[in-house]
mmCIF entry with sequence, helices, sheets and N, C-alpha, C, O atoms, coordinates in Angstrom:
data_MODEL
# 
_entry.id   MODEL 
# 
_entity.id                         1 
_entity.type                       polymer 
_entity.pdbx_number_of_molecules   1 
# 
_entity_poly.entity_id                      1 
_entity_poly.type                           'polypeptide(L)' 
_entity_poly.nstd_linkage                   no 
_entity_poly.nstd_monomer                   no 
_entity_poly.pdbx_seq_one_letter_code       HDPFMPLSFLPLSVIPTLKLSDQGLVDVKRFAIVPLETGIE 
_entity_poly.pdbx_seq_one_letter_code_can   HDPFMPLSFLPLSVIPTLKLSDQGLVDVKRFAIVPLETGIE 
_entity_poly.pdbx_strand_id                 A 
# 
loop_
_entity_poly_seq.entity_id 
_entity_poly_seq.num 
_entity_poly_seq.mon_id 
_entity_poly_seq.hetero 
1 1  HIS n 
1 2  ASP n 
1 3  PRO n 
1 4  PHE n 
1 5  MET n 
1 6  PRO n 
1 7  LEU n 
1 8  SER n 
1 9  PHE n 
1 10 LEU n 
1 11 PRO n 
1 12 LEU n 
1 13 SER n 
1 14 VAL n 
1 15 ILE n 
1 16 PRO n 
1 17 THR n 
1 18 LEU n 
1 19 LYS n 
1 20 LEU n 
1 21 SER n 
1 22 ASP n 
1 23 GLN n 
1 24 GLY n 
1 25 LEU n 
1 26 VAL n 
1 27 ASP n 
1 28 VAL n 
1 29 LYS n 
1 30 ARG n 
1 31 PHE n 
1 32 ALA n 
1 33 ILE n 
1 34 VAL n 
1 35 PRO n 
1 36 LEU n 
1 37 GLU n 
1 38 THR n 
1 39 GLY n 
1 40 ILE n 
1 41 GLU n 
# 
_struct_asym.id          A 
_struct_asym.entity_id   1 
# 
_struct_conf.conf_type_id            HELX_P 
_struct_conf.id                      HELX_P1 
_struct_conf.pdbx_PDB_helix_id       AA1 
_struct_conf.beg_label_comp_id       MET 
_struct_conf.beg_label_asym_id       A 
_struct_conf.beg_label_seq_id        5 
_struct_conf.pdbx_beg_PDB_ins_code   ? 
_struct_conf.end_label_comp_id       PHE 
_struct_conf.end_label_asym_id       A 
_struct_conf.end_label_seq_id        9 
_struct_conf.pdbx_end_PDB_ins_code   ? 
_struct_conf.beg_auth_comp_id        MET 
_struct_conf.beg_auth_asym_id        A 
_struct_conf.beg_auth_seq_id         5 
_struct_conf.end_auth_comp_id        PHE 
_struct_conf.end_auth_asym_id        A 
_struct_conf.end_auth_seq_id         9 
_struct_conf.pdbx_PDB_helix_class    5 
_struct_conf.details                 ? 
_struct_conf.pdbx_PDB_helix_length   5 
# 
_struct_conf_type.id          HELX_P 
_struct_conf_type.criteria    ? 
_struct_conf_type.reference   ? 
# 
_struct_sheet.id               AA1 
_struct_sheet.type             ? 
_struct_sheet.number_strands   3 
_struct_sheet.details          ? 
# 
loop_
_struct_sheet_order.sheet_id 
_struct_sheet_order.range_id_1 
_struct_sheet_order.range_id_2 
_struct_sheet_order.offset 
_struct_sheet_order.sense 
AA1 1 2 ? anti-parallel 
AA1 2 3 ? anti-parallel 
# 
loop_
_struct_sheet_range.sheet_id 
_struct_sheet_range.id 
_struct_sheet_range.beg_label_comp_id 
_struct_sheet_range.beg_label_asym_id 
_struct_sheet_range.beg_label_seq_id 
_struct_sheet_range.pdbx_beg_PDB_ins_code 
_struct_sheet_range.end_label_comp_id 
_struct_sheet_range.end_label_asym_id 
_struct_sheet_range.end_label_seq_id 
_struct_sheet_range.pdbx_end_PDB_ins_code 
_struct_sheet_range.beg_auth_comp_id 
_struct_sheet_range.beg_auth_asym_id 
_struct_sheet_range.beg_auth_seq_id 
_struct_sheet_range.end_auth_comp_id 
_struct_sheet_range.end_auth_asym_id 
_struct_sheet_range.end_auth_seq_id 
AA1 1 LEU A 18 ? SER A 21 ? LEU A 18 SER A 21 
AA1 2 GLY A 24 ? ASP A 27 ? GLY A 24 ASP A 27 
AA1 3 ALA A 32 ? ILE A 33 ? ALA A 32 ILE A 33 
# 
loop_
_atom_site.group_PDB 
_atom_site.id 
_atom_site.type_symbol 
_atom_site.label_atom_id 
_atom_site.label_alt_id 
_atom_site.label_comp_id 
_atom_site.label_asym_id 
_atom_site.label_entity_id 
_atom_site.label_seq_id 
_atom_site.pdbx_PDB_ins_code 
_atom_site.Cartn_x 
_atom_site.Cartn_y 
_atom_site.Cartn_z 
_atom_site.occupancy 
_atom_site.B_iso_or_equiv 
_atom_site.pdbx_formal_charge 
_atom_site.auth_seq_id 
_atom_site.auth_comp_id 
_atom_site.auth_asym_id 
_atom_site.auth_atom_id 
_atom_site.pdbx_PDB_model_num 
ATOM 1   N N  . HIS A 1 1  ? 0.846   -1.183 0.000   1.00 0.00 ? 1  HIS A N  1 
ATOM 2   C CA . HIS A 1 1  ? 0.000   0.000  0.000   1.00 0.00 ? 1  HIS A CA 1 
ATOM 3   C C  . HIS A 1 1  ? 0.883   1.236  0.000   1.00 0.00 ? 1  HIS A C  1 
ATOM 4   O O  . HIS A 1 1  ? 1.729   1.416  0.876   1.00 0.00 ? 1  HIS A O  1 
ATOM 5   N N  . ASP A 1 2  ? 0.677   2.062  -0.973  1.00 0.00 ? 2  ASP A N  1 
ATOM 6   C CA . ASP A 1 2  ? 1.435   3.301  -1.094  1.00 0.00 ? 2  ASP A CA 1 
ATOM 7   C C  . ASP A 1 2  ? 0.539   4.461  -0.663  1.00 0.00 ? 2  ASP A C  1 
ATOM 8   O O  . ASP A 1 2  ? -0.433  4.771  -1.352  1.00 0.00 ? 2  ASP A O  1 
ATOM 9   N N  . PRO A 1 3  ? 0.847   5.110  0.467   1.00 0.00 ? 3  PRO A N  1 
ATOM 10  C CA . PRO A 1 3  ? -0.036  6.176  0.964   1.00 0.00 ? 3  PRO A CA 1 
ATOM 11  C C  . PRO A 1 3  ? -0.075  7.409  0.071   1.00 0.00 ? 3  PRO A C  1 
ATOM 12  O O  . PRO A 1 3  ? -1.001  8.213  0.182   1.00 0.00 ? 3  PRO A O  1 
ATOM 13  N N  . PHE A 1 4  ? 0.904   7.577  -0.807  1.00 0.00 ? 4  PHE A N  1 
ATOM 14  C CA . PHE A 1 4  ? 0.936   8.761  -1.658  1.00 0.00 ? 4  PHE A CA 1 
ATOM 15  C C  . PHE A 1 4  ? 0.289   8.535  -3.024  1.00 0.00 ? 4  PHE A C  1 
ATOM 16  O O  . PHE A 1 4  ? 0.162   9.475  -3.808  1.00 0.00 ? 4  PHE A O  1 
ATOM 17  N N  . MET A 1 5  ? -0.113  7.320  -3.311  1.00 0.00 ? 5  MET A N  1 
ATOM 18  C CA . MET A 1 5  ? -0.720  7.015  -4.603  1.00 0.00 ? 5  MET A CA 1 
ATOM 19  C C  . MET A 1 5  ? -1.988  7.830  -4.867  1.00 0.00 ? 5  MET A C  1 
ATOM 20  O O  . MET A 1 5  ? -2.138  8.329  -5.982  1.00 0.00 ? 5  MET A O  1 
ATOM 21  N N  . PRO A 1 6  ? -2.912  7.998  -3.909  1.00 0.00 ? 6  PRO A N  1 
ATOM 22  C CA . PRO A 1 6  ? -4.098  8.828  -4.202  1.00 0.00 ? 6  PRO A CA 1 
ATOM 23  C C  . PRO A 1 6  ? -3.749  10.266 -4.562  1.00 0.00 ? 6  PRO A C  1 
ATOM 24  O O  . PRO A 1 6  ? -4.488  10.905 -5.311  1.00 0.00 ? 6  PRO A O  1 
ATOM 25  N N  . LEU A 1 7  ? -2.646  10.785 -4.046  1.00 0.00 ? 7  LEU A N  1 
ATOM 26  C CA . LEU A 1 7  ? -2.259  12.158 -4.361  1.00 0.00 ? 7  LEU A CA 1 
ATOM 27  C C  . LEU A 1 7  ? -1.835  12.310 -5.813  1.00 0.00 ? 7  LEU A C  1 
ATOM 28  O O  . LEU A 1 7  ? -1.919  13.407 -6.365  1.00 0.00 ? 7  LEU A O  1 
ATOM 29  N N  . SER A 1 8  ? -1.387  11.247 -6.433  1.00 0.00 ? 8  SER A N  1 
ATOM 30  C CA . SER A 1 8  ? -0.940  11.333 -7.826  1.00 0.00 ? 8  SER A CA 1 
ATOM 31  C C  . SER A 1 8  ? -2.099  11.572 -8.787  1.00 0.00 ? 8  SER A C  1 
ATOM 32  O O  . SER A 1 8  ? -1.879  12.019 -9.913  1.00 0.00 ? 8  SER A O  1 
ATOM 33  N N  . PHE A 1 9  ? -3.321  11.285 -8.367  1.00 0.00 ? 9  PHE A N  1 
ATOM 34  C CA . PHE A 1 9  ? -4.478  11.464 -9.236  1.00 0.00 ? 9  PHE A CA 1 
ATOM 35  C C  . PHE A 1 9  ? -5.098  12.856 -9.126  1.00 0.00 ? 9  PHE A C  1 
ATOM 36  O O  . PHE A 1 9  ? -5.944  13.202 -9.951  1.00 0.00 ? 9  PHE A O  1 
ATOM 37  N N  . LEU A 1 10 ? -4.716  13.655 -8.155  1.00 0.00 ? 10 LEU A N  1 
ATOM 38  C CA . LEU A 1 10 ? -5.356  14.956 -7.952  1.00 0.00 ? 10 LEU A CA 1 
ATOM 39  C C  . LEU A 1 10 ? -5.142  15.948 -9.094  1.00 0.00 ? 10 LEU A C  1 
ATOM 40  O O  . LEU A 1 10 ? -6.064  16.708 -9.388  1.00 0.00 ? 10 LEU A O  1 
ATOM 41  N N  . PRO A 1 11 ? -3.990  15.988 -9.752  1.00 0.00 ? 11 PRO A N  1 
ATOM 42  C CA . PRO A 1 11 ? -3.840  16.949 -10.855 1.00 0.00 ? 11 PRO A CA 1 
ATOM 43  C C  . PRO A 1 11 ? -4.622  16.582 -12.111 1.00 0.00 ? 11 PRO A C  1 
ATOM 44  O O  . PRO A 1 11 ? -4.700  17.395 -13.032 1.00 0.00 ? 11 PRO A O  1 
ATOM 45  N N  . LEU A 1 12 ? -5.191  15.407 -12.179 1.00 0.00 ? 12 LEU A N  1 
ATOM 46  C CA . LEU A 1 12 ? -5.899  14.988 -13.382 1.00 0.00 ? 12 LEU A CA 1 
ATOM 47  C C  . LEU A 1 12 ? -7.144  15.833 -13.627 1.00 0.00 ? 12 LEU A C  1 
ATOM 48  O O  . LEU A 1 12 ? -7.824  16.249 -12.690 1.00 0.00 ? 12 LEU A O  1 
ATOM 49  N N  . SER A 1 13 ? -7.423  16.076 -14.884 1.00 0.00 ? 13 SER A N  1 
ATOM 50  C CA . SER A 1 13 ? -8.598  16.891 -15.221 1.00 0.00 ? 13 SER A CA 1 
ATOM 51  C C  . SER A 1 13 ? -9.904  16.142 -14.993 1.00 0.00 ? 13 SER A C  1 
ATOM 52  O O  . SER A 1 13 ? -10.969 16.759 -14.993 1.00 0.00 ? 13 SER A O  1 
ATOM 53  N N  . VAL A 1 14 ? -9.849  14.824 -14.798 1.00 0.00 ? 14 VAL A N  1 
ATOM 54  C CA . VAL A 1 14 ? -11.076 14.076 -14.527 1.00 0.00 ? 14 VAL A CA 1 
ATOM 55  C C  . VAL A 1 14 ? -11.532 14.246 -13.080 1.00 0.00 ? 14 VAL A C  1 
ATOM 56  O O  . VAL A 1 14 ? -12.626 13.812 -12.721 1.00 0.00 ? 14 VAL A O  1 
ATOM 57  N N  . ILE A 1 15 ? -10.707 14.871 -12.254 1.00 0.00 ? 15 ILE A N  1 
ATOM 58  C CA . ILE A 1 15 ? -11.079 15.180 -10.874 1.00 0.00 ? 15 ILE A CA 1 
ATOM 59  C C  . ILE A 1 15 ? -11.010 16.704 -10.730 1.00 0.00 ? 15 ILE A C  1 
ATOM 60  O O  . ILE A 1 15 ? -10.056 17.226 -10.151 1.00 0.00 ? 15 ILE A O  1 
ATOM 61  N N  . PRO A 1 16 ? -12.003 17.414 -11.246 1.00 0.00 ? 16 PRO A N  1 
ATOM 62  C CA . PRO A 1 16 ? -11.907 18.876 -11.303 1.00 0.00 ? 16 PRO A CA 1 
ATOM 63  C C  . PRO A 1 16 ? -12.249 19.602 -10.008 1.00 0.00 ? 16 PRO A C  1 
ATOM 64  O O  . PRO A 1 16 ? -12.057 20.815 -9.926  1.00 0.00 ? 16 PRO A O  1 
ATOM 65  N N  . THR A 1 17 ? -12.746 18.902 -8.996  1.00 0.00 ? 17 THR A N  1 
ATOM 66  C CA . THR A 1 17 ? -13.204 19.612 -7.806  1.00 0.00 ? 17 THR A CA 1 
ATOM 67  C C  . THR A 1 17 ? -12.145 19.739 -6.728  1.00 0.00 ? 17 THR A C  1 
ATOM 68  O O  . THR A 1 17 ? -12.265 20.607 -5.863  1.00 0.00 ? 17 THR A O  1 
ATOM 69  N N  . LEU A 1 18 ? -11.108 18.904 -6.745  1.00 0.00 ? 18 LEU A N  1 
ATOM 70  C CA . LEU A 1 18 ? -10.047 18.986 -5.748  1.00 0.00 ? 18 LEU A CA 1 
ATOM 71  C C  . LEU A 1 18 ? -8.698  19.124 -6.432  1.00 0.00 ? 18 LEU A C  1 
ATOM 72  O O  . LEU A 1 18 ? -8.407  18.431 -7.407  1.00 0.00 ? 18 LEU A O  1 
ATOM 73  N N  . LYS A 1 19 ? -7.883  20.022 -5.911  1.00 0.00 ? 19 LYS A N  1 
ATOM 74  C CA . LYS A 1 19 ? -6.522  20.195 -6.412  1.00 0.00 ? 19 LYS A CA 1 
ATOM 75  C C  . LYS A 1 19 ? -5.578  20.252 -5.225  1.00 0.00 ? 19 LYS A C  1 
ATOM 76  O O  . LYS A 1 19 ? -5.963  20.658 -4.128  1.00 0.00 ? 19 LYS A O  1 
ATOM 77  N N  . LEU A 1 20 ? -4.349  19.845 -5.452  1.00 0.00 ? 20 LEU A N  1 
ATOM 78  C CA . LEU A 1 20 ? -3.335  19.847 -4.413  1.00 0.00 ? 20 LEU A CA 1 
ATOM 79  C C  . LEU A 1 20 ? -2.481  21.092 -4.545  1.00 0.00 ? 20 LEU A C  1 
ATOM 80  O O  . LEU A 1 20 ? -1.986  21.401 -5.629  1.00 0.00 ? 20 LEU A O  1 
ATOM 81  N N  . SER A 1 21 ? -2.307  21.810 -3.437  1.00 0.00 ? 21 SER A N  1 
ATOM 82  C CA . SER A 1 21 ? -1.451  22.992 -3.431  1.00 0.00 ? 21 SER A CA 1 
ATOM 83  C C  . SER A 1 21 ? -0.500  22.898 -2.247  1.00 0.00 ? 21 SER A C  1 
ATOM 84  O O  . SER A 1 21 ? -0.520  21.923 -1.496  1.00 0.00 ? 21 SER A O  1 
ATOM 85  N N  . ASP A 1 22 ? 0.328   23.917 -2.089  1.00 0.00 ? 22 ASP A N  1 
ATOM 86  C CA . ASP A 1 22 ? 1.235   23.937 -0.940  1.00 0.00 ? 22 ASP A CA 1 
ATOM 87  C C  . ASP A 1 22 ? 0.486   24.146 0.371   1.00 0.00 ? 22 ASP A C  1 
ATOM 88  O O  . ASP A 1 22 ? 1.050   23.933 1.444   1.00 0.00 ? 22 ASP A O  1 
ATOM 89  N N  . GLN A 1 23 ? -0.770  24.558 0.300   1.00 0.00 ? 23 GLN A N  1 
ATOM 90  C CA . GLN A 1 23 ? -1.601  24.747 1.487   1.00 0.00 ? 23 GLN A CA 1 
ATOM 91  C C  . GLN A 1 23 ? -2.379  23.487 1.853   1.00 0.00 ? 23 GLN A C  1 
ATOM 92  O O  . GLN A 1 23 ? -2.933  23.403 2.949   1.00 0.00 ? 23 GLN A O  1 
ATOM 93  N N  . GLY A 1 24 ? -2.428  22.522 0.964   1.00 0.00 ? 24 GLY A N  1 
ATOM 94  C CA . GLY A 1 24 ? -3.191  21.293 1.173   1.00 0.00 ? 24 GLY A CA 1 
ATOM 95  C C  . GLY A 1 24 ? -4.161  21.081 0.031   1.00 0.00 ? 24 GLY A C  1 
ATOM 96  O O  . GLY A 1 24 ? -3.933  21.551 -1.084  1.00 0.00 ? 24 GLY A O  1 
ATOM 97  N N  . LEU A 1 25 ? -5.243  20.376 0.308   1.00 0.00 ? 25 LEU A N  1 
ATOM 98  C CA . LEU A 1 25 ? -6.269  20.158 -0.710  1.00 0.00 ? 25 LEU A CA 1 
ATOM 99  C C  . LEU A 1 25 ? -7.142  21.398 -0.839  1.00 0.00 ? 25 LEU A C  1 
ATOM 100 O O  . LEU A 1 25 ? -7.535  21.996 0.162   1.00 0.00 ? 25 LEU A O  1 
ATOM 101 N N  . VAL A 1 26 ? -7.441  21.778 -2.068  1.00 0.00 ? 26 VAL A N  1 
ATOM 102 C CA . VAL A 1 26 ? -8.253  22.964 -2.325  1.00 0.00 ? 26 VAL A CA 1 
ATOM 103 C C  . VAL A 1 26 ? -9.502  22.549 -3.087  1.00 0.00 ? 26 VAL A C  1 
ATOM 104 O O  . VAL A 1 26 ? -9.422  21.886 -4.121  1.00 0.00 ? 26 VAL A O  1 
ATOM 105 N N  . ASP A 1 27 ? -10.652 22.946 -2.566  1.00 0.00 ? 27 ASP A N  1 
ATOM 106 C CA . ASP A 1 27 ? -11.920 22.761 -3.269  1.00 0.00 ? 27 ASP A CA 1 
ATOM 107 C C  . ASP A 1 27 ? -12.029 23.908 -4.268  1.00 0.00 ? 27 ASP A C  1 
ATOM 108 O O  . ASP A 1 27 ? -12.268 25.051 -3.877  1.00 0.00 ? 27 ASP A O  1 
ATOM 109 N N  . VAL A 1 28 ? -11.858 23.611 -5.552  1.00 0.00 ? 28 VAL A N  1 
ATOM 110 C CA . VAL A 1 28 ? -11.800 24.674 -6.548  1.00 0.00 ? 28 VAL A CA 1 
ATOM 111 C C  . VAL A 1 28 ? -13.158 25.299 -6.834  1.00 0.00 ? 28 VAL A C  1 
ATOM 112 O O  . VAL A 1 28 ? -13.221 26.409 -7.363  1.00 0.00 ? 28 VAL A O  1 
ATOM 113 N N  . LYS A 1 29 ? -14.229 24.624 -6.502  1.00 0.00 ? 29 LYS A N  1 
ATOM 114 C CA . LYS A 1 29 ? -15.555 25.221 -6.690  1.00 0.00 ? 29 LYS A CA 1 
ATOM 115 C C  . LYS A 1 29 ? -15.845 26.270 -5.621  1.00 0.00 ? 29 LYS A C  1 
ATOM 116 O O  . LYS A 1 29 ? -16.489 27.282 -5.900  1.00 0.00 ? 29 LYS A O  1 
ATOM 117 N N  . ARG A 1 30 ? -15.370 26.030 -4.392  1.00 0.00 ? 30 ARG A N  1 
ATOM 118 C CA . ARG A 1 30 ? -15.609 26.959 -3.280  1.00 0.00 ? 30 ARG A CA 1 
ATOM 119 C C  . ARG A 1 30 ? -14.405 27.849 -3.006  1.00 0.00 ? 30 ARG A C  1 
ATOM 120 O O  . ARG A 1 30 ? -14.508 28.792 -2.221  1.00 0.00 ? 30 ARG A O  1 
ATOM 121 N N  . PHE A 1 31 ? -13.253 27.569 -3.640  1.00 0.00 ? 31 PHE A N  1 
ATOM 122 C CA . PHE A 1 31 ? -11.998 28.276 -3.387  1.00 0.00 ? 31 PHE A CA 1 
ATOM 123 C C  . PHE A 1 31 ? -11.656 28.248 -1.904  1.00 0.00 ? 31 PHE A C  1 
ATOM 124 O O  . PHE A 1 31 ? -11.343 29.278 -1.306  1.00 0.00 ? 31 PHE A O  1 
ATOM 125 N N  . ALA A 1 32 ? -11.720 27.047 -1.317  1.00 0.00 ? 32 ALA A N  1 
ATOM 126 C CA . ALA A 1 32 ? -11.470 26.884 0.115   1.00 0.00 ? 32 ALA A CA 1 
ATOM 127 C C  . ALA A 1 32 ? -10.558 25.685 0.346   1.00 0.00 ? 32 ALA A C  1 
ATOM 128 O O  . ALA A 1 32 ? -10.564 24.717 -0.414  1.00 0.00 ? 32 ALA A O  1 
ATOM 129 N N  . ILE A 1 33 ? -9.772  25.780 1.419   1.00 0.00 ? 33 ILE A N  1 
ATOM 130 C CA . ILE A 1 33 ? -8.925  24.671 1.833   1.00 0.00 ? 33 ILE A CA 1 
ATOM 131 C C  . ILE A 1 33 ? -9.814  23.593 2.451   1.00 0.00 ? 33 ILE A C  1 
ATOM 132 O O  . ILE A 1 33 ? -10.692 23.897 3.259   1.00 0.00 ? 33 ILE A O  1 
ATOM 133 N N  . VAL A 1 34 ? -9.589  22.342 2.074   1.00 0.00 ? 34 VAL A N  1 
ATOM 134 C CA . VAL A 1 34 ? -10.376 21.226 2.587   1.00 0.00 ? 34 VAL A CA 1 
ATOM 135 C C  . VAL A 1 34 ? -9.701  20.692 3.846   1.00 0.00 ? 34 VAL A C  1 
ATOM 136 O O  . VAL A 1 34 ? -8.534  20.302 3.795   1.00 0.00 ? 34 VAL A O  1 
ATOM 137 N N  . PRO A 1 35 ? -10.410 20.666 4.977   1.00 0.00 ? 35 PRO A N  1 
ATOM 138 C CA . PRO A 1 35 ? -9.812  20.110 6.193   1.00 0.00 ? 35 PRO A CA 1 
ATOM 139 C C  . PRO A 1 35 ? -9.627  18.600 6.042   1.00 0.00 ? 35 PRO A C  1 
ATOM 140 O O  . PRO A 1 35 ? -10.498 17.902 5.524   1.00 0.00 ? 35 PRO A O  1 
ATOM 141 N N  . LEU A 1 36 ? -8.490  18.118 6.499   1.00 0.00 ? 36 LEU A N  1 
ATOM 142 C CA . LEU A 1 36 ? -8.198  16.691 6.405   1.00 0.00 ? 36 LEU A CA 1 
ATOM 143 C C  . LEU A 1 36 ? -8.452  16.029 7.742   1.00 0.00 ? 36 LEU A C  1 
ATOM 144 O O  . LEU A 1 36 ? -8.046  16.541 8.785   1.00 0.00 ? 36 LEU A O  1 
ATOM 145 N N  . GLU A 1 37 ? -9.123  14.895 7.710   1.00 0.00 ? 37 GLU A N  1 
ATOM 146 C CA . GLU A 1 37 ? -9.393  14.111 8.912   1.00 0.00 ? 37 GLU A CA 1 
ATOM 147 C C  . GLU A 1 37 ? -8.975  12.678 8.643   1.00 0.00 ? 37 GLU A C  1 
ATOM 148 O O  . GLU A 1 37 ? -9.198  12.156 7.551   1.00 0.00 ? 37 GLU A O  1 
ATOM 149 N N  . THR A 1 38 ? -8.373  12.043 9.632   1.00 0.00 ? 38 THR A N  1 
ATOM 150 C CA . THR A 1 38 ? -7.904  10.679 9.434   1.00 0.00 ? 38 THR A CA 1 
ATOM 151 C C  . THR A 1 38 ? -8.986  9.654  9.703   1.00 0.00 ? 38 THR A C  1 
ATOM 152 O O  . THR A 1 38 ? -8.944  8.565  9.132   1.00 0.00 ? 38 THR A O  1 
ATOM 153 N N  . GLY A 1 39 ? -9.946  9.959  10.547  1.00 0.00 ? 39 GLY A N  1 
ATOM 154 C CA . GLY A 1 39 ? -10.987 9.009  10.893  1.00 0.00 ? 39 GLY A CA 1 
ATOM 155 C C  . GLY A 1 39 ? -10.535 7.978  11.903  1.00 0.00 ? 39 GLY A C  1 
ATOM 156 O O  . GLY A 1 39 ? -11.261 7.028  12.196  1.00 0.00 ? 39 GLY A O  1 
ATOM 157 N N  . ILE A 1 40 ? -9.343  8.159  12.436  1.00 0.00 ? 40 ILE A N  1 
ATOM 158 C CA . ILE A 1 40 ? -8.803  7.234  13.434  1.00 0.00 ? 40 ILE A CA 1 
ATOM 159 C C  . ILE A 1 40 ? -9.010  7.838  14.812  1.00 0.00 ? 40 ILE A C  1 
ATOM 160 O O  . ILE A 1 40 ? -8.625  8.978  15.071  1.00 0.00 ? 40 ILE A O  1 
ATOM 161 N N  . GLU A 1 41 ? -9.615  7.069  15.677  1.00 0.00 ? 41 GLU A N  1 
ATOM 162 C CA . GLU A 1 41 ? -9.854  7.575  17.036  1.00 0.00 ? 41 GLU A CA 1 
ATOM 163 C C  . GLU A 1 41 ? -9.081  6.780  18.041  1.00 0.00 ? 41 GLU A C  1 
ATOM 164 O O  . GLU A 1 41 ? -9.156  7.058  19.238  1.00 0.00 ? 41 GLU A O  1 
# 
């Protein structure tokens, strides 16, 4: 399992709603940073 593999798909034009920037994930429709949660408690 490669934890960085999902990040390689973010620049693709088939995923137009999320982009990766130096600030993190950006919702391009809302122009907002997406908060990341691990879901691990």
